[in-house]
C-alpha positions as CSV (number, residue, x, y, z in Angstrom):
1,M,0.0,0.0,0.0
2,S,1.4,3.3,-1.0
3,A,1.8,6.2,1.5
4,A,-0.7,8.9,1.7
5,P,0.3,11.9,-0.4
6,A,1.7,14.6,1.7
7,H,0.1,17.4,-0.4
8,I,-3.5,16.3,0.4
9,P,-4.7,17.0,4.0
10,E,-6.1,14.1,6.0
11,S,-9.6,15.5,5.8
12,L,-9.6,15.3,2.0
13,L,-7.8,11.9,1.7
14,P,-11.1,10.0,1.4
15,L,-11.8,12.0,-1.8
16,A,-8.4,11.3,-3.4
17,V,-8.6,9.7,-6.9
18,P,-5.9,9.0,-9.5
19,I,-5.2,12.1,-11.6
20,D,-4.9,10.1,-14.8
21,D,-8.5,8.8,-14.4
22,L,-9.9,12.4,-15.0
23,V,-10.3,14.6,-18.1
24,A,-10.6,18.3,-18.6
25,Y,-14.0,19.8,-19.5
26,Y,-14.3,19.6,-23.2
27,R,-15.0,23.3,-23.9
28,N,-13.7,25.2,-20.8
29,P,-14.0,29.0,-21.6
30,R,-11.7,29.9,-18.7
31,T,-8.0,30.6,-19.1
32,G,-6.0,30.2,-15.9
33,D,-2.5,30.8,-14.6
34,V,-1.3,27.2,-14.2
35,D,2.1,28.3,-13.0
36,A,0.6,30.4,-10.1
37,I,-1.7,27.6,-9.1
38,A,1.3,25.1,-9.2
39,E,3.2,27.5,-6.9
40,S,0.2,27.6,-4.5
41,L,0.0,23.8,-4.5
42,R,3.7,23.4,-3.8
43,V,3.4,25.8,-0.7
44,N,-0.1,25.1,0.5
45,G,-1.0,21.7,-0.8
46,Q,-4.5,21.0,-2.0
47,Y,-6.9,22.8,0.4
48,K,-10.2,22.2,-1.5
49,A,-11.5,19.5,-3.8
50,I,-12.2,19.8,-7.5
51,V,-15.6,19.0,-8.9
52,V,-16.0,16.1,-11.4
53,N,-19.0,15.0,-13.4
54,R,-19.5,11.2,-13.6
55,G,-20.9,11.6,-17.1
56,T,-23.8,9.2,-17.0
57,H,-26.0,11.8,-18.8
58,T,-23.3,13.4,-21.0
59,G,-21.4,10.4,-22.3
60,R,-18.1,12.0,-21.1
61,P,-17.1,10.2,-18.0
62,N,-14.9,11.7,-15.2
63,E,-15.1,15.2,-16.7
64,I,-13.8,18.1,-14.5
65,L,-16.3,20.9,-14.1
66,A,-14.6,23.0,-11.5
67,G,-10.8,22.9,-11.0
68,N,-9.5,22.3,-14.5
69,H,-6.4,24.4,-14.0
70,T,-5.8,23.0,-10.5
71,W,-5.8,19.5,-12.2
72,A,-3.4,20.7,-14.9
73,A,-1.1,22.1,-12.3
74,T,-1.0,18.9,-10.3
75,K,0.0,17.0,-13.5
76,E,2.8,19.5,-14.0
77,L,3.9,18.8,-10.4
78,G,3.9,15.1,-11.0
79,W,1.2,14.3,-8.5
80,E,-0.6,10.9,-8.8
81,Q,-3.7,11.8,-6.8
82,I,-6.1,14.7,-6.4
83,A,-9.1,15.2,-4.1
84,A,-12.4,15.4,-5.9
85,T,-16.1,15.6,-5.3
86,W,-18.6,14.1,-7.7
87,V,-21.8,15.1,-9.4
88,D,-23.8,13.4,-12.1
89,V,-25.5,16.0,-14.3
90,N,-26.6,16.5,-17.9
91,D,-24.9,18.8,-20.5
92,E,-27.0,21.9,-19.5
93,D,-26.3,21.6,-15.8
94,A,-22.7,20.8,-16.4
95,A,-22.3,24.0,-18.5
96,R,-24.0,26.0,-15.8
97,I,-21.6,24.7,-13.2
98,V,-18.6,25.5,-15.3
99,V,-19.8,29.0,-16.1
100,V,-20.9,30.0,-12.6
101,D,-17.8,28.6,-10.9
102,N,-15.8,31.1,-13.0
103,R,-18.2,33.9,-13.0
104,T,-18.5,34.2,-9.2
105,S,-14.8,34.6,-9.0
106,D,-15.0,37.4,-11.5
107,L,-17.8,39.1,-9.6
108,A,-15.9,39.2,-6.3
109,G,-13.8,42.1,-5.3
110,Y,-11.2,43.1,-2.6
111,D,-10.7,45.5,0.2
112,S,-7.4,46.6,-1.2
113,E,-6.1,48.1,2.0
114,L,-6.9,45.1,4.1
115,L,-5.4,42.8,1.4
116,A,-2.2,44.8,1.5
117,D,-2.1,44.6,5.3
118,I,-2.5,40.8,5.2
119,L,0.3,40.4,2.6
120,E,2.6,42.7,4.5
121,D,2.1,40.6,7.6
122,L,3.3,37.4,5.9
123,P,7.0,36.6,6.2
124,D,7.1,36.1,2.3
125,L,4.7,36.1,-0.7
126,G,5.3,32.4,-1.7
127,G,2.1,30.6,-2.5
128,T,-0.1,33.7,-2.4
129,G,-0.3,34.4,-6.1
130,Y,1.2,37.9,-5.5
131,D,4.8,39.1,-6.1
132,Q,6.4,42.2,-4.7
133,N,5.4,44.3,-7.8
134,A,1.7,43.5,-7.2
135,L,2.1,44.3,-3.5
136,D,3.8,47.6,-4.3
137,K,0.8,48.5,-6.5
138,L,-1.6,47.8,-3.6
139,L,0.5,49.9,-1.3
140,D,0.6,52.7,-3.8
141,N,-3.3,52.7,-4.1
142,R,-3.9,53.0,-0.4
143,A,-6.1,56.1,0.3
144,L,-4.4,59.4,0.9
145,P,-4.8,60.9,4.4
146,D,-7.9,63.1,4.9
147,T,-7.4,66.5,3.4
148,I,-7.5,69.6,5.7
149,D,-9.6,72.7,5.4
150,L,-7.4,75.7,4.6
151,P,-8.3,79.3,5.4
152,S,-8.9,81.3,2.2
153,D,-6.6,84.2,1.5
154,G,-8.3,85.1,-1.8
155,A,-5.6,83.3,-3.9
156,G,-7.3,80.0,-4.3
157,T,-5.9,78.3,-1.2
158,G,-9.3,77.6,0.5
159,S,-11.8,75.1,-0.5
160,M,-10.6,74.9,-4.1
161,A,-7.1,74.1,-2.9
162,K,-8.6,71.2,-0.8
163,L,-10.2,69.8,-4.0
164,E,-7.7,70.6,-6.7
165,Y,-4.4,70.8,-4.9
166,L,-4.1,68.4,-2.0
167,Q,-6.0,65.5,-3.6
168,W,-4.1,65.4,-6.9
169,G,-1.4,63.1,-5.8
170,Y,1.8,62.6,-3.7
171,L,5.4,61.7,-3.9
172,Q,6.6,59.2,-1.2
173,W,9.9,57.8,-0.2
174,S,10.7,56.0,3.0
175,T,8.4,57.6,5.6
176,I,8.1,60.9,3.8
177,R,4.9,61.8,1.8
178,V,4.7,65.1,-0.1
179,Q,1.4,66.2,-1.7
180,I,1.7,67.6,-5.2
181,T,-0.4,69.6,-7.6
182,A,-2.1,68.6,-10.9
183,A,0.6,70.5,-12.8
184,E,3.3,68.6,-11.0
185,V,1.6,65.3,-11.6
186,E,1.4,66.1,-15.3
187,T,5.0,67.1,-15.4
188,L,6.2,63.9,-13.7
189,N,4.1,61.8,-16.0
190,A,5.7,63.4,-19.0
191,I,9.3,62.9,-17.6
192,Y,8.4,59.3,-16.7
193,E,7.0,58.5,-20.1
194,K,10.0,60.1,-21.9
195,Y,12.4,58.1,-19.7
196,V,10.6,54.7,-20.1
197,G,10.3,55.3,-23.9
198,E,14.1,55.9,-24.1
199,S,15.2,53.3,-21.5
200,R,12.6,50.6,-22.2
201,S,12.4,50.2,-18.4
202,D,11.6,52.4,-15.3
203,L,14.7,51.0,-13.6
204,G,16.8,54.0,-12.3
205,F,14.0,56.5,-12.8
206,G,14.4,57.9,-9.3
207,W,18.1,58.6,-9.9
208,H,17.3,60.1,-13.3
209,L,14.7,62.4,-11.7
210,L,17.2,63.6,-9.2
211,Q,20.3,64.0,-11.4
212,E,19.0,65.2,-14.7
213,A,17.6,68.6,-15.8
214,H,14.0,68.3,-17.1
215,T,13.3,71.9,-18.3
216,E,12.9,70.6,-21.8
217,T,9.9,68.5,-20.6
218,A,8.1,71.2,-18.7
219,E,8.8,74.6,-17.2
220,A,8.3,75.4,-13.6
221,P,5.3,77.7,-13.0
222,A,6.2,81.4,-12.5
223,V,6.1,82.6,-8.9
224,A,4.9,86.1,-8.1
225,V,7.2,88.0,-5.8
226,E,5.7,90.6,-3.4
227,P,7.5,93.9,-3.1
228,A,9.4,94.4,0.2
229,L,7.7,96.3,3.0
230,G,7.9,100.0,2.4
231,Q,8.7,99.7,-1.2
232,D,5.8,101.1,-3.3
233,E,7.2,100.3,-6.7
234,P,9.9,98.0,-8.4
235,A,13.5,99.1,-8.1
236,G,13.9,99.4,-11.8
237,E,11.1,102.0,-12.1
238,A,12.5,103.9,-9.1
239,D,15.9,104.1,-10.8
240,E,14.3,105.5,-14.0
241,D,12.5,108.2,-12.0
242,E,15.6,109.2,-10.2
243,G,17.4,109.5,-13.5
244,V,14.7,111.8,-14.8
245,E,15.0,114.0,-11.7
246,D,18.8,114.2,-12.1
247,E,18.4,115.4,-15.7
248,D,15.9,118.1,-14.7
249,D,18.3,119.3,-12.0
250,E,21.1,119.6,-14.6
251,D,18.9,121.6,-16.9
252,E,18.0,124.1,-14.1
253,E,21.7,124.6,-13.3
254,N,22.5,125.3,-16.9
255,E,19.7,127.9,-17.2
256,D,21.1,129.7,-14.1
257,V,24.6,129.9,-15.7
């Protein structure tokens, strides 16, 4: 008697059947990531049974209705057995089971922040179906902190700033997060697209952003400078007036002579 397969838990062992006795559904519309499923099976083992139709009414015995890609992954891994539950339905019901098993997965969603928290708490991402890039995207999409109400100074820094300035985006590195404007987001997008178009990769983009001049991509917005206290007019205009007064004084002196 062969030893029980280590990849099938004890509770599912009574359902184990030879893998080679089963066949895939003859027109499965689903495309699955067999490699990702195989990785999960390597790490987690089989934690739920697949569903197989006996085929009395369809003429296609031992046909898998739910778990076709799990079965394919076990074959790649060289397993000899897989846990399965059985139904015996006609063609119409078999088709319904195949479709709804896939569709209910499509209709499901995620609490992205909670998912990111769960993945961060794991010692590694093996067997989760996620890699570091996918986790980074989840972390990037976390909600921004609540915006604050700013007192209006008549220069668009009140409620409009709350809606159009603080909520546009942010730059983050380490524990520092800096909120940025719509214009800054547009400029960064342009620099990024130009860099990726030339490099065919975003590797090194941060260093590129820090070291290179990007004035050809976008110009910084002009900043209005208020005159100093006690100065009623720009220095240039004041100098011109003083020059005019000097010329008038010289004319008066020449007339006296």
